[in-house]
C-alpha positions in Angstrom: -0.1 -0.1 0.3 1.1 3.7 -0.8 0.4 7.0 0.1 1.0 10.2 -1.5 -0.3 13.4 -1.5 -1.9 15.2 -4.3 1.0 17.8 -6.3 0.2 21.2 -4.4 -1.8 19.7 -1.7 -0.9 20.5 2.1 -3.6 18.8 4.0 -4.4 14.8 5.0 -7.6 15.4 3.6 -5.4 15.2 -0.2 -3.5 12.2 1.2 -4.3 9.2 -1.7 -4.1 5.8 -0.7 -3.2 3.0 -3.1 -4.2 -0.4 -2.7 -2.3 -2.9 -4.3 -3.7 -7.0 -5.2 -0.6 -7.7 -3.3 -2.4 -5.8 -0.3 -5.7 -7.4 -0.1 -4.1 -11.0 -0.9 -2.2 -10.4 2.5 -5.1 -9.2 4.9 -7.2 -12.1 3.0 -4.2 -15.0 4.2 -4.1 -13.0 7.4 -7.9 -13.3 8.1 -8.3 -17.1 7.1 -5.3 -18.3 8.7 -6.6 -16.4 11.9 -9.9 -18.0 11.2 -8.8 -21.3 10.4 -6.4 -21.3 13.5 -9.1 -20.1 15.7 -8.5 -17.1 17.4 -10.5 -14.8 19.2 -13.7 -13.8 17.5 -12.7 -10.3 17.7 -9.1 -10.6 16.4 -11.1 -12.6 13.1 -13.9 -10.0 12.9 -11.2 -7.1 13.2 -9.1 -8.8 10.2 -12.0 -9.4 8.2 -12.9 -5.9 8.1 -9.5 -4.6 7.2 -9.8 -7.3 4.6 -13.0 -5.9 3.7 -12.2 -2.3 3.9 -9.1 -2.7 1.6 -11.2 -4.6 -1.4 -13.7 -1.5 -1.0 -11.1 0.5 -1.4 -9.4 -1.0 -4.0 -12.4 -1.1 -6.5 -13.5 2.5 -5.4 -9.8 3.3 -6.7 -10.3 1.2 -9.9 -13.7 3.2 -10.8 -12.0 6.2 -10.3 -9.3 5.2 -12.6 -11.8 3.7 -15.4 -13.9 7.3 -14.9 -11.0 9.4 -15.4 -9.6 7.3 -18.4 -12.7 7.8 -20.0 -13.2 11.3 -19.4 -9.6 11.8 -21.0 -10.8 10.0 -24.2 -13.9 11.9 -24.1 -11.9 14.9 -23.9 -9.6 14.0 -26.8 -12.1 12.8 -29.3 -14.4 15.8 -28.8 -10.8 18.2 -29.7 -10.3 16.1 -32.9 
Protein backbone atom coordinates (compact mmCIF):
# COMPACT_ATOMS: atom_id res chain seq x y z
CA UNK A 1 0.00 0.00 0.00
CA UNK A 2 1.41 3.38 -0.91
CA UNK A 3 0.36 6.85 0.13
CA UNK A 4 0.98 9.99 -1.89
CA UNK A 5 -0.08 13.57 -1.59
CA UNK A 6 -1.60 15.15 -4.64
CA UNK A 7 0.71 17.77 -6.10
CA UNK A 8 0.34 21.08 -4.31
CA UNK A 9 -1.73 19.63 -1.48
CA UNK A 10 -1.03 20.56 2.10
CA UNK A 11 -3.64 18.70 4.12
CA UNK A 12 -4.18 15.11 5.14
CA UNK A 13 -7.56 15.28 3.37
CA UNK A 14 -5.62 15.30 0.08
CA UNK A 15 -3.67 12.16 0.96
CA UNK A 16 -4.25 9.35 -1.55
CA UNK A 17 -3.69 5.69 -0.70
CA UNK A 18 -3.13 3.11 -3.44
CA UNK A 19 -4.18 -0.45 -2.53
CA UNK A 20 -2.44 -3.17 -4.54
CA UNK A 21 -3.55 -6.70 -5.33
CA UNK A 22 -0.76 -7.85 -3.00
CA UNK A 23 -2.25 -5.79 -0.15
CA UNK A 24 -5.65 -7.40 -0.64
CA UNK A 25 -4.15 -10.89 -0.89
CA UNK A 26 -2.09 -10.40 2.29
CA UNK A 27 -5.13 -9.17 4.21
CA UNK A 28 -7.17 -12.13 3.02
CA UNK A 29 -4.43 -14.58 4.01
CA UNK A 30 -4.21 -13.01 7.48
CA UNK A 31 -7.97 -13.21 7.97
CA UNK A 32 -8.28 -16.81 6.69
CA UNK A 33 -5.30 -17.95 8.75
CA UNK A 34 -6.73 -16.37 11.91
CA UNK A 35 -10.12 -17.94 11.22
CA UNK A 36 -8.64 -21.37 10.52
CA UNK A 37 -6.47 -21.24 13.65
CA UNK A 38 -9.54 -20.45 15.77
CA UNK A 39 -8.11 -17.20 17.10
CA UNK A 40 -10.30 -14.96 19.23
CA UNK A 41 -13.50 -13.96 17.48
CA UNK A 42 -12.81 -10.24 17.84
CA UNK A 43 -9.38 -10.67 16.19
CA UNK A 44 -10.91 -12.61 13.29
CA UNK A 45 -13.63 -9.97 12.94
CA UNK A 46 -11.07 -7.15 12.93
CA UNK A 47 -8.98 -8.89 10.26
CA UNK A 48 -12.08 -9.53 8.16
CA UNK A 49 -13.07 -5.86 8.45
CA UNK A 50 -9.57 -4.80 7.35
CA UNK A 51 -9.80 -7.14 4.37
CA UNK A 52 -13.28 -5.86 3.48
CA UNK A 53 -12.13 -2.24 3.64
CA UNK A 54 -9.12 -2.92 1.43
CA UNK A 55 -11.32 -4.63 -1.17
CA UNK A 56 -13.75 -1.71 -1.07
CA UNK A 57 -10.97 0.88 -1.32
CA UNK A 58 -9.34 -0.93 -4.22
CA UNK A 59 -12.69 -1.14 -6.03
CA UNK A 60 -13.15 2.60 -5.57
CA UNK A 61 -9.69 3.37 -6.90
CA UNK A 62 -10.28 1.14 -9.94
CA UNK A 63 -13.57 2.93 -10.62
CA UNK A 64 -11.94 6.37 -10.27
CA UNK A 65 -9.13 5.39 -12.64
CA UNK A 66 -11.67 4.05 -15.16
CA UNK A 67 -13.71 7.25 -15.02
CA UNK A 68 -10.60 9.41 -15.40
CA UNK A 69 -9.46 7.45 -18.49
CA UNK A 70 -12.95 7.63 -19.99
CA UNK A 71 -13.13 11.40 -19.42
CA UNK A 72 -9.69 11.89 -21.03
CA UNK A 73 -10.75 9.85 -24.06
CA UNK A 74 -13.99 11.78 -24.41
CA UNK A 75 -12.14 15.08 -24.11
CA UNK A 76 -9.61 14.01 -26.75
CA UNK A 77 -12.30 12.84 -29.16
CA UNK A 78 -14.17 16.16 -28.80
CA UNK A 79 -10.97 18.08 -29.58
CA UNK A 80 -10.45 16.18 -32.84
